[in-house]
C-alpha positions as CSV (number, residue, x, y, z in Angstrom):
1,M,120.8,66.2,103.9
2,Q,119.0,67.6,100.9
3,E,120.0,70.9,99.4
4,L,118.0,74.1,99.7
5,K,116.1,74.7,96.4
6,L,116.2,78.1,94.6
7,D,112.4,78.4,94.8
8,L,112.7,77.8,98.6
9,S,109.9,75.3,98.4
10,N,111.7,73.0,100.8
11,L,112.8,75.6,103.4
12,A,110.4,74.6,106.1
13,E,111.0,70.9,105.5
14,M,114.7,71.3,105.9
15,F,114.4,73.2,109.2
16,R,111.9,70.6,110.4
17,G,114.3,67.8,109.7
18,I,116.7,69.2,112.3
19,L,115.1,71.6,114.6
20,P,112.3,71.1,117.2
21,E,108.9,72.3,116.0
22,E,108.8,75.2,118.4
23,K,112.0,76.7,116.8
24,V,111.1,76.2,113.1
25,A,109.1,79.4,112.7
26,A,111.7,81.6,114.4
27,A,114.5,80.0,112.3
28,Q,112.5,80.6,109.1
29,T,111.9,84.2,110.0
30,A,115.7,84.7,110.7
31,F,116.5,83.1,107.3
32,L,114.0,85.2,105.4
33,K,115.3,88.5,106.9
34,E,119.0,87.6,106.3
35,A,118.2,86.4,102.7
36,S,116.2,89.5,102.0
37,E,119.0,91.9,102.9
38,A,121.5,89.7,100.8
39,M,119.2,89.6,97.8
40,H,118.4,93.4,97.9
41,T,122.1,94.0,98.0
42,F,122.7,91.6,95.1
43,Y,120.1,93.3,92.9
44,T,120.3,96.8,94.3
45,G,116.6,96.8,94.9
46,K,114.0,94.9,92.9
47,M,112.3,97.2,90.4
48,Q,113.2,99.0,87.2
49,T,111.6,101.0,84.4
50,L,111.3,99.6,80.8
51,P,109.5,100.9,77.7
52,K,106.1,99.3,76.7
53,A,106.3,100.7,73.2
54,G,108.6,99.7,70.4
55,I,111.8,101.7,69.5
56,Y,112.4,100.9,65.8
57,G,115.3,103.2,65.4
58,F,116.3,106.6,66.7
59,N,113.9,108.4,64.4
60,W,111.1,107.0,66.6
61,F,112.1,109.3,69.4
62,N,110.7,112.1,67.2
63,I,107.3,110.3,67.7
64,W,107.7,109.2,71.4
65,Y,109.2,112.6,72.3
66,T,109.4,116.0,70.7
67,P,108.2,117.2,68.2
68,G,105.5,114.5,67.8
69,V,104.5,114.3,71.4
70,S,103.2,117.9,71.3
71,K,100.0,116.5,69.8
72,V,99.5,114.4,72.9
73,S,100.0,117.4,75.2
74,T,97.5,119.6,73.4
75,A,94.9,116.7,73.3
76,I,95.2,116.4,77.0
77,R,95.0,120.2,77.4
78,E,91.6,120.0,75.8
79,D,90.4,117.1,78.0
80,Q,92.3,116.0,81.1
81,D,90.7,112.6,81.0
82,E,92.5,112.0,77.6
83,S,95.6,111.4,79.8
84,Y,94.2,107.9,80.4
85,R,94.1,107.1,76.7
86,L,97.4,108.7,75.7
87,S,99.6,107.8,78.6
88,N,100.2,104.9,81.0
89,R,98.3,106.8,83.7
90,G,95.4,104.4,83.5
91,N,97.5,101.5,84.7
92,M,99.8,103.3,87.1
93,V,99.6,103.2,90.9
94,A,101.7,105.4,93.2
95,V,102.7,103.5,96.4
96,V,103.0,106.3,98.9
97,S,104.4,106.2,102.4
98,D,106.1,108.4,105.0
99,S,107.7,105.2,106.5
100,T,106.5,106.0,110.0
101,R,105.1,102.5,110.7
102,V,107.0,100.0,108.5
103,L,105.6,96.5,109.2
104,G,106.4,95.8,112.8
105,D,109.6,97.9,112.8
106,G,108.1,101.4,113.6
107,D,109.5,104.6,112.2
108,C,112.3,103.8,109.8
109,G,113.0,107.3,108.6
110,P,111.7,108.8,105.3
111,A,113.6,106.3,103.1
112,G,113.2,103.3,105.4
113,G,110.0,102.1,103.7
114,L,111.5,101.8,100.2
115,G,112.0,98.0,100.4
116,V,108.4,97.5,101.4
117,M,107.0,100.0,98.8
118,E,109.1,98.4,96.0
119,G,107.8,95.1,97.2
120,K,104.2,96.3,96.8
121,A,105.0,97.6,93.3
122,M,106.5,94.2,92.4
123,L,103.4,92.3,93.7
124,M,101.1,94.7,91.8
125,K,102.9,94.0,88.6
126,Y,103.4,90.3,88.8
127,L,100.0,89.4,90.4
128,G,97.7,92.0,89.0
129,A,99.5,93.5,85.9
130,C,99.4,97.0,87.4
131,D,102.4,99.3,86.9
132,A,103.5,100.9,90.2
133,F,106.3,102.9,91.7
134,A,107.5,103.5,95.2
135,L,107.3,107.1,96.7
136,C,108.7,107.5,100.2
137,V,107.9,111.1,101.4
138,N,109.7,113.2,103.9
139,N,106.7,114.9,105.5
140,R,108.5,115.7,108.8
141,D,108.1,119.2,110.3
142,A,110.8,121.3,111.9
143,E,110.6,119.1,115.0
144,G,110.9,115.9,113.1
145,K,107.3,114.9,113.5
146,P,105.3,113.6,110.5
147,D,102.9,116.2,109.2
148,A,99.7,114.7,107.8
149,Q,98.8,117.8,105.8
150,K,102.1,117.6,103.9
151,L,101.4,114.0,102.9
152,I,97.8,115.0,101.8
153,D,99.2,117.9,99.7
154,F,101.8,115.6,98.1
155,V,99.3,113.1,97.0
156,K,97.0,115.8,95.6
157,M,99.8,117.2,93.6
158,L,100.8,113.8,92.0
159,E,97.1,112.9,91.2
160,P,97.4,113.9,87.5
161,S,100.1,111.4,86.9
162,V,98.5,108.2,88.2
163,G,95.3,106.2,88.1
164,A,95.3,105.2,91.7
165,V,97.2,105.7,95.0
166,N,98.1,103.0,97.5
167,L,98.9,104.4,100.9
168,E,101.2,102.3,103.1
169,D,102.9,102.2,106.5
170,I,101.6,105.5,107.8
171,S,101.4,105.8,111.6
172,Q,98.3,106.7,113.7
173,P,96.5,109.0,113.8
174,N,97.8,110.5,110.5
175,C,96.8,107.4,108.5
176,Y,93.1,108.0,109.3
177,R,93.1,111.7,108.4
178,V,95.2,111.2,105.2
179,L,92.9,108.5,103.9
180,D,89.7,110.2,104.9
181,E,90.7,113.5,103.3
182,L,92.1,112.0,100.1
183,R,89.1,109.7,99.5
184,E,86.9,112.8,99.6
185,S,89.1,115.3,97.7
186,C,90.8,113.2,95.0
187,D,89.1,112.1,91.7
188,I,91.1,108.9,91.6
189,P,90.9,105.9,94.0
190,V,93.0,106.2,97.1
191,W,93.5,102.9,99.0
192,H,95.1,102.3,102.4
193,D,96.2,98.7,102.2
194,D,97.2,98.4,105.9
195,A,93.6,99.2,106.8
196,Q,91.3,98.4,103.9
197,G,93.4,95.6,102.3
198,T,93.8,93.8,105.6
199,A,90.1,94.2,106.4
200,C,89.1,92.9,103.0
201,V,91.1,89.7,103.1
202,T,90.3,89.1,106.8
203,L,86.6,89.4,106.1
204,A,87.0,86.9,103.3
205,G,88.6,84.5,105.8
206,V,86.0,85.1,108.5
207,I,83.2,84.4,106.0
208,N,84.6,81.0,105.1
209,A,85.7,80.2,108.7
210,L,82.1,80.8,109.9
211,K,80.8,78.5,107.1
212,L,83.2,75.7,108.1
213,T,82.2,75.9,111.8
214,Q,78.5,76.3,110.9
215,R,78.1,79.8,112.4
216,K,76.2,82.9,111.2
217,I,77.9,86.3,111.5
218,S,74.9,87.9,113.1
219,Q,75.0,85.3,116.0
220,S,78.8,85.2,116.5
221,S,80.7,86.9,119.1
222,F,83.9,88.7,118.2
223,V,87.0,89.9,120.1
224,L,89.3,92.2,118.3
225,F,92.7,92.6,120.0
226,G,94.3,95.8,118.8
227,A,92.5,98.9,117.6
228,G,94.8,100.3,115.0
229,A,94.1,101.1,111.4
230,A,93.6,97.4,110.4
231,N,91.4,96.2,113.2
232,S,89.4,99.4,113.3
233,T,88.6,98.9,109.6
234,I,87.9,95.2,110.2
235,A,85.4,96.1,112.8
236,D,83.7,98.5,110.4
237,F,83.5,95.8,107.7
238,L,82.2,93.2,110.1
239,L,79.5,95.5,111.3
240,K,78.5,96.3,107.7
241,E,78.5,92.6,106.9
242,G,75.9,92.0,109.7
243,A,77.9,91.4,112.9
244,D,76.1,92.4,116.1
245,P,77.8,95.3,117.8
246,A,76.6,94.1,121.2
247,R,78.6,90.9,120.6
248,M,81.8,92.7,119.7
249,V,84.6,93.8,122.1
250,I,87.6,95.7,120.8
251,F,90.8,96.2,122.8
252,D,93.4,98.9,122.4
253,S,96.6,99.2,124.5
254,K,94.7,100.6,127.5
255,G,91.8,98.1,127.6
256,A,88.4,97.5,126.0
257,L,86.6,100.2,124.1
258,H,83.3,101.2,125.4
259,S,81.2,104.4,125.9
260,S,82.8,105.2,129.3
261,R,86.3,105.4,127.9
262,Q,86.9,109.1,128.8
263,D,90.5,109.0,127.5
264,I,89.4,108.7,123.9
265,R,86.2,110.8,124.1
266,G,87.0,114.0,122.2
267,N,90.5,112.9,121.4
268,P,91.0,114.0,117.7
269,G,93.6,111.3,117.2
270,K,91.2,108.6,118.4
271,Y,88.0,109.5,116.6
272,K,87.9,106.1,114.8
273,Q,88.2,104.2,118.1
274,W,85.6,106.5,119.8
275,A,83.1,105.8,117.1
276,L,83.5,102.1,117.6
277,A,83.4,102.5,121.4
278,Q,80.0,104.1,121.1
279,K,78.6,101.2,119.0
280,T,80.2,98.1,120.6
281,N,80.6,96.4,124.0
282,P,77.5,97.8,125.7
283,Q,78.2,95.5,128.6
284,K,81.4,97.5,129.1
285,I,83.6,94.4,129.5
286,N,87.1,95.4,130.5
287,T,89.3,92.4,130.6
288,M,90.4,89.8,128.0
289,E,89.4,87.0,130.3
290,D,85.8,88.2,130.4
291,A,85.7,89.0,126.7
292,M,87.1,85.7,125.6
293,R,84.7,83.6,127.6
294,D,82.7,81.7,125.0
295,A,83.8,84.0,122.2
296,D,83.6,82.6,118.7
297,V,86.2,84.6,116.8
298,L,89.4,86.4,117.9
299,I,91.1,88.8,115.5
300,A,94.4,90.0,116.7
301,L,96.4,92.7,114.9
302,S,98.6,94.1,117.6
303,T,102.1,93.6,119.0
304,P,104.2,90.9,117.3
305,G,104.5,87.7,119.4
306,P,104.8,85.1,120.4
307,G,103.2,85.5,123.8
308,T,101.0,88.5,123.0
309,I,97.9,86.3,123.0
310,K,97.9,83.8,125.9
311,P,96.9,80.2,125.3
312,E,94.7,80.3,128.4
313,W,92.6,83.0,126.7
314,I,92.1,80.7,123.7
315,S,91.0,77.9,126.0
316,M,88.2,80.0,127.3
317,M,86.6,80.4,123.8
318,A,83.6,78.5,122.4
319,Q,84.0,75.1,120.9
320,D,85.6,75.1,117.4
321,S,86.8,78.7,117.9
322,I,88.4,80.8,115.2
323,V,91.6,82.7,115.8
324,F,93.3,85.2,113.5
325,A,96.7,86.1,114.8
326,C,98.0,88.4,112.1
327,A,100.8,90.5,113.5
328,N,104.0,90.7,111.3
329,P,106.6,89.4,111.2
330,V,105.7,87.1,114.2
331,P,102.0,86.3,115.1
332,E,100.7,87.1,118.5
333,I,100.5,83.3,119.2
334,Y,102.0,80.5,117.0
335,P,99.4,78.3,115.3
336,H,100.5,75.1,117.1
337,E,100.0,76.8,120.5
338,A,96.5,78.1,119.5
339,H,95.5,74.7,118.3
340,K,96.8,73.1,121.4
341,A,94.7,75.5,123.4
342,G,91.5,74.6,121.6
343,A,91.3,76.7,118.4
344,R,89.7,74.9,115.4
345,I,90.8,77.4,112.7
346,V,93.9,79.5,113.0
347,A,95.0,82.1,110.5
348,T,98.1,84.3,110.5
349,G,99.8,86.8,108.2
350,R,102.6,84.3,107.4
351,G,103.0,82.3,104.2
352,D,104.8,79.5,106.0
353,F,101.7,78.7,108.1
354,P,98.2,77.5,106.9
355,N,95.5,80.1,106.3
356,Q,97.7,83.1,105.4
357,V,95.7,86.3,105.6
358,N,97.7,87.9,102.9
359,N,96.9,91.4,101.6
360,S,98.7,90.3,98.4
361,V,95.7,88.2,97.3
362,G,93.5,91.3,97.5
363,F,95.1,94.6,96.5
364,P,96.5,93.6,93.1
365,G,93.0,92.6,91.8
366,I,91.2,95.4,93.6
367,L,93.5,98.0,92.1
368,K,93.4,96.4,88.7
369,G,89.6,96.5,88.8
370,V,89.4,100.2,89.6
371,L,92.1,101.1,87.0
372,T,90.3,99.1,84.3
373,V,87.1,101.0,84.6
374,R,88.9,104.2,85.6
375,A,87.0,104.5,88.9
376,R,87.0,107.7,90.8
377,K,86.9,106.1,94.3
378,I,87.2,102.8,96.1
379,S,84.2,102.7,98.3
380,D,83.7,100.4,101.3
381,G,81.1,98.6,99.2
382,M,83.8,97.9,96.6
383,A,86.1,96.6,99.2
384,I,83.4,94.3,100.7
385,A,82.6,93.1,97.2
386,A,86.3,92.1,96.9
387,A,86.1,90.2,100.2
388,H,83.1,88.2,98.9
389,S,84.9,87.6,95.6
390,L,87.9,86.1,97.5
391,A,85.7,84.0,99.8
392,R,83.6,82.7,96.8
393,F,86.7,81.8,94.8
394,A,88.1,79.8,97.7
395,E,84.8,78.1,98.4
396,E,84.3,77.1,94.8
397,R,87.7,75.5,94.5
398,G,87.3,73.9,98.0
399,I,87.9,75.1,101.6
400,D,88.9,73.3,104.7
401,F,90.1,74.2,108.2
402,D,93.6,74.9,106.9
403,N,92.6,76.5,103.7
404,I,90.1,79.3,104.1
405,V,91.4,82.0,101.7
406,P,93.0,82.0,98.3
407,K,96.7,81.9,97.8
408,M,99.0,84.0,95.7
409,D,99.7,81.2,93.2
410,E,96.0,81.0,92.2
411,T,96.3,83.3,89.2
412,K,92.6,83.5,88.4
413,V,91.6,84.9,91.7
414,F,93.1,88.3,90.8
415,A,91.0,88.5,87.6
416,H,87.9,87.5,89.5
417,V,88.5,90.2,92.2
418,A,89.2,92.8,89.5
419,A,86.0,92.0,87.7
420,D,83.8,92.0,90.8
421,V,85.3,95.3,92.0
422,A,84.8,96.8,88.6
423,V,81.2,95.7,88.5
424,Q,80.6,97.2,91.9
425,A,82.2,100.5,90.9
426,I,79.9,100.7,87.9
427,K,76.8,99.9,90.1
428,E,77.8,102.7,92.5
429,G,78.3,105.2,89.6
430,L,82.0,105.6,90.4
431,A,83.4,104.3,87.0
432,R,84.3,106.4,84.0
433,L,84.1,103.4,81.7
434,Q,81.3,100.9,81.3
435,M,82.4,97.3,80.9
436,S,80.9,93.9,81.4
437,R,82.3,91.6,84.1
438,E,83.5,89.2,81.5
439,E,85.4,91.9,79.6
440,V,87.2,93.0,82.8
441,Y,87.9,89.3,83.8
442,Q,89.3,88.3,80.4
443,S,91.4,91.6,80.0
444,T,92.9,91.2,83.4
445,L,93.7,87.5,82.8
446,R,95.4,88.3,79.5
447,Q,97.5,91.0,81.0
448,I,98.6,88.9,84.0
449,A,99.6,86.1,81.6
450,S,101.6,88.6,79.5
451,T,103.4,89.9,82.6
452,R,104.3,86.4,83.8
453,E,105.6,85.5,80.4
454,L,107.7,88.7,80.2
455,C,109.2,88.0,83.7
456,A,110.0,84.4,82.8
457,G,111.6,85.4,79.6
458,M,113.8,88.0,81.3
459,M,115.0,85.3,83.8
460,A,115.5,82.6,81.1
461,E,117.5,84.9,78.9
462,E,119.5,86.1,82.0
463,H,118.4,89.8,81.6
464,V,117.7,89.1,85.3
465,Q,120.6,87.2,86.8
466,A,119.8,84.3,89.1
467,P,121.0,84.8,92.6
468,P,123.9,82.7,93.8
469,I,122.3,79.6,95.4
470,E,125.5,79.0,97.5
471,L,124.9,82.4,99.2
472,L,121.3,81.3,100.2
473,R,122.7,78.0,101.4
474,E,125.3,79.7,103.6
475,I,122.5,81.9,105.1
476,F,120.5,78.7,105.8
477,A,123.5,77.0,107.5
478,K,124.1,80.1,109.7
479,C,120.4,80.2,110.8
480,L,120.4,76.5,111.4
481,N,123.4,76.8,113.6
482,D,122.0,79.7,115.5
483,F,118.8,77.8,116.4
484,K,120.2,74.4,117.1
485,P,119.7,73.2,120.7
């Protein structure tokens, strides 16, 4: 049997050589979880802080620190926007969470989101050349419940130190209030990647999937399974893109949204869902069976599967149907089951399946774009511009039924997204700096290349130690044994 490679490029192949197809995905998930804990233990996390300026002897600390730095302080005192020129603020993102909804694992306690937030910071740096740091916040009240206002106040207080904020893994309904208030009150971009990021990349996938199946968005029927932060925002973006609200049905845990849902009318924690209930599903369809009959597109962001979405529902959809099953870490229905039931295009949130709807192809470029022109906000128009940028990049390099969105290893996509978002920010009057699209594109591309070279050099010179391959192979052997028939 071949050996597991350090880059894990043959992981799926190795499992497929021994396990039946229906067990491969679960075995890979088990391996990735076990390996993740082992590697985080090995490295004690995955991010560190290093200087970006030279230290040419100890006398240079008199320049970088006191007394010389006093000149920097007084310059910023005269004009607070000088902080962008004289510090790293203009390339810095705070990744903020209260860890109340970490992936599919729920409330993990205030520190429980650190692994995810450090991961976001790593992706921002490697993919988009943005500096970022993880901030997990204890915003619990005396009864242990998360307090939205504490989180809002925290972000407002840290605003002078960063160029943008990425909100992450905040439970409902706090996630809506926190984002809405901060978008209005802060003078820097505030981005909720679970909602806006997922919606942006999903919209890009929908645009290309509709093209491949020769559909128009205005004439397509949509079923959204799940009405949380992600799907609520996806619904908004689809409607702004031209989807017909009369051909859209959205389900939450209690059934389909429509104007007769008295349980969400006037509920302050469900104001997003109520707004959608008033716009969509005028027929007041109540069941998935009725909603899925001849539906063109299903977008599921709900309870991890498998088994959350039934194959018989897929079978009821229109010919060449499109299915997004994007729960993490396990999709609501596995792709092979959805295809067997009749779906033509299937997308998930997983990198080990075709058509990964991966926020990581979106947020690094989006945030780099807003940082580069020092934008004051990220509008819905900017997010939708990013979706079109992603869809266009994929289409120009070639799309097919198993390849509808860009992948993380396509470096230029991040520079294109940054440039298109920056241009949209300038058009909307939200940018402090005026730059051409080409200037943003080339600047971003150079910085990404520099970051990749730095990381490669640290590994080559063993400033970052390689993990023990035997440990990874032991984990593989254990998972293989656990899933053998």
